[in-house]
N, C-alpha and C positions, 0 to 999 in steps of 0.2 A: 446561791446554793441550789435552789430548785432547778435552775437551767442546767446545771452540771450533774444533777442527780440521776441515779438509775433506780430500778425497781427495788423497793424495800428501804431506800435511803431515808425516807421521811421519818420513820420510827426512830432510827438511829439519831437523826438530827434533833428530833423532839427531846429525846432523853439527854443528848449532849448539851442542850440549852441549860439544863440544871448545872452541869459542870462549869459552863461559862460564868454562871453566877457565883458558884462556890469558889472558883479560882480567881474571882474578881476581874476576869477578862471582860466582863460586861457588868455594868452597874445594875443592882437589883431593880431600880426604877425603869430600866430599859428592857427587861426581860419580856414583859407583856407585849411591847411593840415588836420585839424581835420574833416572838412566837407568832404574832399576827401576820407579820411579813412572810415568815416561813410558810405558814399555811396558805396564805393568799398566793404566794409564788408557786407552790406545788399545784394548787387548784387551777391556776391560770395556765401553767405549762401543760397540765393534763388536758384541760379543756381545749386549748388551741390545737393540741395533737389530735384530739378526737373529732373536732369540727372542721378543721381546715380553713377556718375563717380568715386567719392572717394571710395565708397563701392566696386566697380569693380576693383579698383586699376589702373584706367586709368588716365594718366597724361593729363592735359589740355594744349593745345598749345596757347601761348600768342603771339599775333601779334600786334605790335604798337611801339610807342615811348618807348625807353628803361627805363626811369625813371618811367613811369606809369606802364609798364609791371612788373618792380621790386616790385612796391607796390602790384599789384595783386598777384605776387608770394609769397610775405611775408604773405599776408592774407591767401592764400591757405595753406601755411606751418603751420601757427598758428592754422588752423582748422584741421590739420592732413591729408590733401589731399596729394596724391603723388606729388613729385616735378614737377613743371610746365616745359614745353618745351618753352624756350624763343627764338622765331624765329626772333625777331627784327622787324624793320619796312619794311615789304615786299610790302606794298601798292604801293610805287612809281614804283618799277620794274614791278609789276603786271599790274598796269594801263598802263605803257608804252607798255607792250606786247599786251594788249587789243587794244591800239591805232594802233599798227602795224597790228594786225589782221583785224581791221576795215579799213585799208588803209589810216589812217589819218596822219601817219608818216612813213618814210622809216627806216628800220633797218640800223645801222651803218655797213659799210663794214667790213668784218672780217680782222683782222690784219694778215700780213704775218708772219709765223713762220720762224725760222732759217732754218729748213729743206726745206721749200718751196722756200726760197731765194737762196739756194745752187744750183750750176749748175749741 
């Protein structure tokens, strides 16, 4: 739906989702996934149009929760974009490094390796 949409179609599609549930064309349990896919699809179509990454053959790096990143990767694949780089949820480790740099927490002491422990 996102691929074929024009300006202003997202709002119409969002509100039409309610009708899909009311008319039983989509089971209530599937509405959240449908909305997620609709929003991701529109975001990716818009992002690809603005960055030109797909035409340049540049993969996009996806950072975040695995299930959500896989949804984005599936949309990118369906749109013919280069395979995405799935980097996982790097935010906690990155935020911890910021906290160390800001002096808010101390880094954990390095573990001794077998070579350091040998006499």
